[in-house]
C-alpha positions in Angstrom: 0.1 0.0 0.1 1.3 3.2 -0.9 1.1 6.2 1.0 0.6 9.6 -0.5 1.6 12.7 0.8 0.4 16.4 -0.3 2.6 19.4 0.7 1.1 22.7 0.1 2.8 25.3 -1.8 4.3 28.0 -0.3 4.4 31.4 -1.8 7.9 32.1 -3.6 10.1 35.1 -2.9 9.2 35.1 0.9 5.5 37.2 0.1 3.3 37.6 3.6 1.0 36.0 4.4 -2.6 36.7 2.7 -5.0 39.3 5.3 -7.8 38.1 6.0 -10.8 39.6 3.7 -13.5 41.0 5.9 -16.7 39.8 5.2 -19.0 41.9 3.2 -22.0 43.9 4.6 -19.4 44.3 7.6 -19.0 47.6 9.4 -16.2 49.7 10.6 -15.8 50.5 14.3 -14.9 53.7 14.7 -13.6 54.7 18.5 -16.2 57.6 19.8 -14.5 60.9 20.5 -15.9 62.7 24.2 -18.3 65.1 24.4 -16.2 67.5 25.9 -13.8 67.4 22.5 -16.7 67.8 20.3 -18.0 70.8 21.9 -16.8 74.1 20.6 -14.0 76.0 23.3 -15.4 79.3 24.7 -12.9 82.2 23.9 -11.7 83.6 27.0 -9.4 86.0 25.3 -11.9 87.9 24.1 -14.0 87.8 27.2 -11.2 89.2 28.5 -10.7 92.1 26.5 -14.2 92.9 27.4 -14.0 92.8 31.2 -11.1 95.1 30.7 -13.2 97.5 28.7 -15.7 97.7 31.2 -13.7 97.4 34.2 -11.7 100.8 33.1 -14.8 103.4 33.5 -15.7 101.5 36.6 -12.4 101.9 37.9 -12.4 105.4 37.2 -16.2 106.3 38.4 -15.2 104.5 41.5 -11.7 106.7 42.0 -14.6 109.8 41.2 -16.8 108.6 43.7 -14.1 107.5 46.3 -12.3 110.9 46.0 -15.8 113.0 46.2 -16.7 111.3 49.1 -13.3 111.7 50.7 -12.8 115.3 50.3 -16.9 115.7 51.6 -15.6 114.2 54.8 -12.1 116.1 55.5 -13.8 119.4 54.0 -15.0 120.6 57.3 -11.4 119.9 58.7 -9.4 121.9 56.0 -11.7 124.5 55.3 -11.0 127.9 57.7 -12.3 131.3 58.3 -10.9 134.1 55.8 -8.2 135.4 58.1 -6.5 138.3 55.9 -8.4 140.2 53.0 -5.4 141.8 50.9 -6.4 144.9 48.5 -3.7 145.7 46.0 -3.5 148.5 43.1 -3.2 152.6 43.0 -6.2 154.1 44.1 -6.4 157.7 43.4 -10.3 158.6 43.0 -11.7 156.3 45.7 -10.9 155.0 49.2 -10.1 152.5 50.5 -13.2 152.8 53.4 -15.6 152.2 50.6 -13.8 149.3 49.1 -13.8 148.0 52.8 -17.3 148.4 53.3 -18.0 146.7 49.9 -15.8 143.7 51.2 -17.5 143.4 54.8 -20.6 140.9 53.5 -17.9 138.5 51.8 -14.9 138.3 54.7 -17.7 136.4 56.9 -17.8 133.0 55.1 -15.3 129.9 54.9 -12.2 129.9 52.4 -14.1 127.4 50.0 -17.7 128.7 50.8 -16.4 132.8 49.8 -18.3 133.8 46.9 -15.6 135.2 44.8 -17.4 135.5 41.4 -20.3 137.4 43.7 -17.5 139.8 45.1 -16.0 141.0 41.8 -19.1 141.7 40.5 -20.1 144.1 43.6 -16.7 145.8 43.1 -17.0 146.3 39.9 -20.6 147.9 40.1 -18.8 150.2 42.0 -18.1 153.8 39.6 -15.0 154.4 40.1 -13.8 150.8 39.3 -13.2 149.4 35.8 -11.4 146.1 36.7 -11.1 143.8 39.9 -9.3 140.6 40.0 -10.5 138.3 43.2 -8.4 134.8 44.1 -8.2 132.4 46.8 -4.9 131.9 48.4 -4.5 129.3 50.6 -5.2 128.8 53.7 -7.5 131.6 54.8 -6.7 134.7 52.5 -8.3 136.3 49.6 -6.3 138.6 47.3 -8.2 141.3 45.0 -5.9 143.7 42.6 -8.2 146.8 41.4 -8.0 149.0 38.3 -9.6 152.1 38.6 -10.9 154.4 36.0 -8.8 156.6 34.2 -11.0 159.7 33.6 -10.4 161.7 30.5 -13.2 163.8 29.4 -16.6 164.5 30.3 -19.7 162.9 28.5 -22.6 164.9 28.0 -24.4 165.5 31.6 -23.3 163.8 34.8 -21.1 161.2 33.2 -17.0 160.8 32.4 -15.0 158.9 30.0 -12.0 156.8 30.6 -9.0 156.2 28.5 -10.7 153.4 26.8 -14.0 155.7 25.2 -16.0 153.7 27.9 -19.0 156.0 30.3 -19.2 156.0 33.6 -21.3 157.8 36.0 -20.1 159.2 39.4 -21.4 161.2 42.0 -18.3 163.1 42.2 -18.6 163.9 37.8 -19.1 167.6 39.0 -16.1 167.8 40.4 -14.5 167.5 37.1 -15.1 170.7 35.6 -11.8 171.1 33.8 -11.8 167.9 31.7 -13.1 169.1 28.3 -16.1 168.2 27.2 -17.1 165.3 24.7 -20.7 164.5 23.4 -22.7 163.2 20.2 -24.8 160.3 19.9 -24.6 157.4 22.8 -23.2 155.2 20.4 -20.6 157.2 19.5 -18.9 157.4 22.8 -15.7 155.8 21.7 -15.8 156.9 18.0 -15.5 160.8 19.8 -12.6 159.7 22.2 -10.6 158.2 19.3 -11.1 161.4 17.5 -9.9 163.8 20.6 -7.0 161.9 21.4 -6.1 162.5 18.2 -7.3 166.2 17.1 -5.8 167.2 20.6 -2.4 165.6 19.2 -2.8 167.7 15.9 -3.8 171.0 17.6 -1.0 171.0 20.8 1.8 172.2 18.6 -0.2 175.1 17.6 -0.9 176.0 20.7 -4.5 174.7 21.2 -6.1 173.0 23.7 -9.7 171.1 22.9 -12.0 173.0 25.6 -15.1 170.6 24.4 -15.7 168.3 20.8 -19.0 167.5 19.6 -20.2 165.0 17.2 -23.0 166.6 15.7 -26.3 165.4 14.2 -25.2 164.6 10.4 -22.1 163.6 11.3 -20.0 167.0 11.2 -17.2 167.7 14.0 -17.5 170.8 15.7 -14.2 172.2 18.1 -14.1 174.5 20.5 -10.9 175.3 22.2 -9.5 176.4 25.7 -8.4 179.6 24.2 -11.3 180.4 22.7 -11.0 179.8 19.5 -14.0 177.6 17.4 -12.8 175.2 14.4 -15.3 173.9 12.2 -14.2 170.7 10.5 -16.9 169.2 8.5 -17.4 165.8 8.2 -14.5 164.0 6.3 -10.8 164.1 6.1 -10.0 165.6 9.2 -6.6 164.7 9.2 -6.1 166.5 6.2 -7.8 169.5 7.2 -5.7 170.1 10.6 -2.5 169.8 8.8 -3.7 172.5 6.2 -4.7 174.4 9.3 -1.0 174.4 10.9 0.6 175.2 7.3 -1.8 178.4 7.2 -1.4 179.3 10.7 2.7 179.3 10.8 2.7 181.8 7.7 0.2 184.0 8.8 -2.4 183.2 11.0 -0.4 182.9 13.9 0.0 186.7 14.8 -3.5 187.1 14.5 -4.4 184.3 16.9 -5.6 187.0 19.8 -8.2 188.6 17.4 -9.7 185.6 15.8 -13.3 183.9 17.2 -13.5 181.1 14.4 -11.9 179.5 11.7 -13.7 177.2 9.1 -12.3 174.5 7.6 -15.2 173.1 5.3 -13.6 173.8 2.4 -11.9 172.0 -0.8 -8.9 174.1 -0.9 -8.1 176.8 2.2 -10.2 178.1 5.5 -12.3 181.6 6.6 -11.6 183.1 9.1 -14.4 185.2 11.7 -12.5 188.1 13.6 -13.3 189.5 17.0 -12.5 192.4 16.0 -13.0 194.6 12.7 -10.0 194.0 10.5 -8.2 196.1 8.0 -9.0 195.0 4.4 -5.0 194.3 4.3 -4.7 192.7 6.8 -7.1 190.1 6.4 -5.9 189.5 2.7 -2.3 188.7 4.2 -4.0 186.1 7.1 -6.2 184.2 4.7 -6.0 181.8 1.7 -8.9 182.6 -0.7 -11.5 179.8 -0.1 -13.1 178.0 -3.4 -15.4 175.2 -3.8 -17.5 176.2 -0.7 -19.2 173.5 0.6 -19.0 170.9 3.4 -16.8 167.9 3.7 
């Protein structure tokens, strides 16, 4: 009896064993991820930024409230009664006593409660005070600086004009009759003051000083000098007319000035003179440049 032995053939070339093939219809097993890994992660960076943006205003508000509360608690300990009031400024027309009487109602307050605005306003209501400056000086003083009015001329009835052309009415206005009298429309105070200053400088070299200056209704200017000579200027070109007067004055009018009552400059070329006493025709001819083109300017 012959036995037959079969050997299974081995793969050539050392090929690896065949991998088992999954049966059809089998599903792949996938490991499930934890729930926490599948949920979106919170953005803590944006939250921190929002907290910072909101936190600074809250912090500043808390600091402000704290500072206010602290100040309110400490105020009674830091506030003191007014111990000294100093007044600075040269006072020539108003007395120190009058100023002290005006200040007295305010100094009974404490350092922090004194009404500086009310005190300044009350001082500037005094006719002779042009400007007042009031300030606190730590820890218990009030410093006042006063600027007094500088009267330059009288204005109308019972008022004075300062160097800026502003009118004020002190009770003592009647004591200043020696000042020149300026008059005109109420709205023209500064304009009249400016013309007064210009005309005064032009007349001074001729030996004239202004006793009164008037801006009349139709805009014409009239000067009455302290030397008793009236000057009619008309409306326009005042400086040119005064220069014309200066040139003729030095040549011929200066010798006759004591006998001149009025000089009329309302001419385009020349002037007219009204004499106090009759003057011989020869003297009058020498004293005048014949007026031409008569008419107000």
